[in-house]
N, C-alpha and C positions, 0 to 999 in steps of 0.2 A: 296491613289490615289489622284492626283491633281484634285480638284473640283469634287469630287465623286458625281454623281447625286443621289445616294442612301445614304444620310447622316442622321445624328441624327436629329430628329425633335425637335426644341426648343419650349418652352412654347409660344413664341411670334408669331409663324407662322402657328398655327393650323387653317386650312380652310381659310388662308389669300388670298387676291386678288393678281393679277399679278404674279401668280405662274405657269400658264399654258403655254405650247408652243405657239408660235405665229401662227396666221392664215394667215398673209400677208407674201409675199416673202421678202427676204432680199434686201434692196435697193442696186443698183449697185455702187452708189457713194454718197458722202456727202461732205460738207465743213469741218465739224468736226465730228470725231467719238470719243465718250467717252467709254472707256472700264471699265465696272463696274457700277452696278445700286444699290449701297448702298447709305449711307447718303452723302458721298463725291461726287459720280458721279451724283446723282440726284440734289444735290445742285448746282453743276456746270452747269447742263442742265437748271435749273431754272434761274440762273443768266445770262446765255448766251442768253436765249430768252428775258430777260429784256434789255440787252445791245445791242444785234443785232438780232432782230426777223426775219430779212431777211435771215439769214444763215440756211442752211440745216444741222440739227444736228441729229445724230443717236447715241443711247445708246445701247451697246451690253452687255448682261449679260449671263453668262454661265448657270445659273439656274434661279430661280425666283427673282423678285425684292426684295432687302433687305435680300437675303439668306446668305450673308456673315457675317462679324463681327457685323454689325448693328442689324441684326435679332437674335443675339445669345448672347447679353450682359446681364448685370444685371439691366439695365434701370436706371442707376444713372447718373445724370448730376451735377458734382461738380466743378464749375469754381474756379480756383485759387489754386488748390492743385493737384500736381502729383509727384513732385520731391523735394529733399532737397533744400530749399530756399537758404541757404548759399552756396551750391555748384553752383547753378545757378548764384548767385552774383559773385562768384569767377571766373566763366567761362566767363560771359558776362558783368558784371558790374551791379550796382544797378539800373540804369535807364532802361536798357534792361530787367532786371528781373521783375521790376514793370510793364513794358509795356507788357510783356508776360501774367501777371496776368490780367491786364486791358483788353487785347484782349479777354480773355475767358469770362469775364463779358459782354463785348460788343457783343460777339457771342451769348450769352444766350439771351440778350435783343432783338437782331435782329431776332433771331429764334422765340421768343415769338410773335413778331410783325407779322411774316409770318403766324404763327399758328392762330393768331387772325383773320386773313383774310381768311385762306384757310383750316382750320380744322372744323370738326363738333363737337357737344357737346352731342352726343347720346350714347357714349361708344361703338360705332361701329368701323369699320376698318379705319375710317378717324378721329377718336378722340384719340389722343395720351395720354389723361388723364394726361396732364402736371400738376404736383402737387408740390408745395413747401413743403418741410419737415421742421422739427425743426432744421435740420442741419445734418452734418456728424460728427459722433464720430470716431475719429482716436484713436484706442486703442493700447497702447504699450503692447506687449504680454509677454515680459521678462524684467527683470531688465536691461539687456544689451541694449535692444532696447530703453528703456526709457532714459538711460544715453547718448546713441548716438544721440537721437533725440531732447533732451531738448533745447539745445542751438539754433538750427535752428528753432525749434517751437517758441521760444521766439521772434526771429527776425521776423518771419512771422506774429505773433500776433501783433507786433508793426506796421507792414506795412498794415495789412488788418483789417478794422473795423469788429467787430463781431466774431473774432477768439479769443479764450482764452484757457489757460491751464486748464486741469481738474485733480483734485486730484484723487487718486484711489477710494476713497469713493464716490466722486461726479460722476465719470464715471460709477461705478456700479449702483448707484441710477438712473441715467438717462437712461442707457441701459437696466437695469434689469438683466444683466448677471454677475454672481459672478466670472466667469472664468477669467475676466480681472482684474488683481490686481496691475497694475503698473501705472495707470493714462493714460493721453493722451491729446488730444486737441479737442475742439469743433469748427467746422466751420459752421456758421449759414446760409450760402447761398448755399443750396443744393436742387436740385429738383429730382423727379423721373418722368420717362416718358416711354411710350411704343415706343421705338425708331423706330421700324419697321413701326409703323403707321405714324411717321413723314415722313418717306420715301414715304409711300403711298400717303400722302398729297402732297408732292413735285411731285410725279408721276402724280397724277390727275391734278395738276395745269398746267402741260405742255403737256398733252396727245394730244391736238389738234395742237401742234406746233413742237413737237419732236417725232421722230420715235423711239420707244423702242422695242428692239428685245430680248426677253427672250430666254433661252435655246439655246443661240448662243455663243458657246465657241470659243474664239480667240485662235488659235493654233500657229500662227506666224504673224509677221509684217515685210514686206520687203519694202525698198524704191524703188519707181518707177525709171526706167532707166534714165529718164530726171532729176532726183533729185528733182522734184517738186511734192511731195506728197507720199502717202504710199498705199500699198495694204495689207489689213488685210485678212488673211486666217482663215476661221471659219469652224465648222462642217456643216454649212448650205450654204457654198459658200464663195465668196470673195466680198469685198467692198473696193472701193478706196476712199481716203480722202486727203484733203489738209493738215489737221492737226490731230494728235492723242493725246488724253488725257488719261493717265493711272491713273485710280482711283481704283487700284487693291490691295492696302494694302499688306497683307502678301503673296499674290500670285504673286507679281510684278516680282520676280526673274525668273519666268518661261518665261516671255516675254522680260525681260531686264536683260540679263546675267551679265552685269557689276555692277548691283545693288545687286547681291546676297550676297556679303560680308557685306554690310552696311545696308541692310534692310532685316531682316530675319523673317520667319513665326514662330509664337509661339502659341501653342494650349492652350486653357483654357477650363476647364469643369465647368458646372453650373448645379444646381439642383433647383427645385421648390417644394413647399409644401404648403398645406392649414394650416392656423393658427387654433389653437385649439378653438372650440366654447367657448365663454365667456372670452377668453384671450384678453386683451387690444391690440389694433393694435400698432406695433412698429413704432414710428413716426419719426425715424431718418434713415439715411443711416449709415452703419458701415463699417469701414475698419480697419484691424489689421494685425499684423505680417509683417510689411513693405509692406503692400498692397497685400500680398498673400492670404488674406481672405477679402472678401467684401460681403455685404448683403444689400438688400433693402426690403421694404414691400409695396406691391401694395395697391392702395386705397381700393380694396375689401378684403384686409387682406392676400392675397397670399404672401408667402415669397420666395424671389429669392436669392440664395447664391452661390458664385463661388470662385475659386482659388485653393489653396493647391498644385499648380504645383511645388513648391519649395521642396516638400518632395521626389521627384523622381529624379534619376540621369538625368542631362541635363536640368532639369526644363521645360521639354516639348518644348524646343527650337528647331528650324529647323525641325519642324513637321507641315505639312500643310494638313493633312487628317482629316477632321472633321466628318468622318463617324465612327471613332473608339474612344473608351474611355479607359483610363488607369485604371485598376482595383484597384490599390493602391490609386490613387487619388479619385476614386469613393467611396471607403470605408472611406477615411478621410472626404470627404464632408458629407456623410450620418452620420458618427459618430458625427461630429460637430452639425449637425442638431438635432440629437437625444439627445446628452448629454448637449449641451449648449443652443440651442434654444428650445429644448424639444418639438419638434413636434412628433406625433406618426408615421408618415410615410413620405416618399419622393415620389412625384407623377411623376416627369419627370426628366430626366438628358440628357444633350446634350453637344456637344463640339463646339467650335468656333475657327477660326484662326485669330489671331491678327498680325499686322505688327510692329516690333520693329526696330528702327534705332539705330545706334551707340551712338548718343548723346541724344536719347529719345525724339527728336523733329521731327515733320513731315517734309517731303521733299516736297517742292512746287516749281514749276518753270520749266524753259527751260532746256531740256536735252542736249543741245549742250555742256554744261559744263561737261557732263558725257561721251557723245558719240563722241564728236568732232563736228566741225562746219557743215560739210556736212551731216554726218549720223544723227545728232541730230536735224537738222533744221526742225521745224514743229512738234516736239515731246515734250510733256509736261507731268508733273506728279503732283499728290497730293496724298500722301500715307505715311504710316509709323506713325500711330497715337499712337502707344505704349500703347494701352489700355486706352487711354484718348481722344477718338475722339468726344464724345458728346459735350464738350465745345469748340471744335475747327473746326469741319468739315464744318459747314454751311458757315462760312466766309472764310475758306480756299477754298471752292468751288467758292465763289465770286471772290477771288483773282486769282484763276486759270482761271476763265472765263475772267477776265480783261486781263491777259497775252495772252490768246488765241485770243483776238480781238485787241491786240496792244494798250490797254489803260493803263495808269499809275496806279500803285497800290495805294490804300488808305494809307494815312500817318500813320494810326494806325496799319498797318500790320507789324508783327514782322519780321525784316530782317533775324533773326536767322533761320527762316523756309526755306529760299530760298536755292535752290540747290547750288548756287554759293557763299554762305556766306563764308567769309574768313576762318572761323573755319572748313570748310568742303573741301576746295580746295585740300588738300592733299589726300583726298579720291579718287579724279578723275585723278590725274596727269598721272598715267600709262595708263589709258584708253584714255586720250587725245593724248598722244604720239603715241599710237598704231593706232589711227584713222586718223592721219595726212596724 
């Protein structure tokens, strides 16, 4: 079921704030409506009130704040690592590949500046417990993976200070896991954070400036007859807006049919467990098997581990119901935790919906390029973070806000993210023709 209100409860949202239905009526109109109150949507709201505090901004969320992918991840923020570096260079060139990496480090720095000003330090719901780890260990799970990855890993290590190749023996020593026998790489710039609490900090920072309507599911969006704005139909009534921003990630296709083929939902399952008393805390983040295994350890020792979707047919792609768990994936996750991590039990398991694009980069920008000049006028998007949103969303929200208020983008923003980037124009040709 699309945005099932009775979903799996993640570790991160137990007794969380901003989860209750609203007590105020839905506004009848707004200058800008943002659909989605996750890290992207609330970052956009934050930057909008910075750029244009005079605008009436409304955020609509089908469930509670941060109840989507941001509230269901593994809490890892690893700038500079998501895809094969040589492939990115081949596709976009060295300069663009390096700019993509630099953007992620800048996003992390600016997010930290926001948290310095707007977060608490009491381990409560407004303290994301942002913690730098000793790095990310990227473990190659098979000899084939090691052989395929080595060349690109060497290129990446040459470009980014603090990255280096790990021998099998060194990787086992650093991780403490004998299961990984083929080496890998170490990325020294990795943090862990309670991502939902970042969203709660963003929400708190705009509460007196932005109307946030939880449990308000957008069912459809129609253009007003004069072509100057939109009417959003929700389960709580309608609201009219001059502009609409879709921060809906894996659920985007339900509201924007033309995006269904290039931005798909992908389910991922995650488990949490308590560390064994007396066992040293794991001080790295871990990713293995081409990213299909990932793990972090909270400052209190709790272990969060997710993935394994590659072992089932279809890899849990084109599934957007986070209320159900695949039994085969569940068993693989718990088996890994028992046999490799060696915890005595798993405490929680939940599912989350990610949004994957064709090229694995987020979609940011003006939807006229997708829907045609008339139908797309005033509609914008920032979605499709492909399981790598933490190092990208805060500044993608800033960039979306700039577009919404007709301000130029910052020079550091990657053009490859834009909806109308030349590499993506073929995606939209048939849509534009049909809308003329």
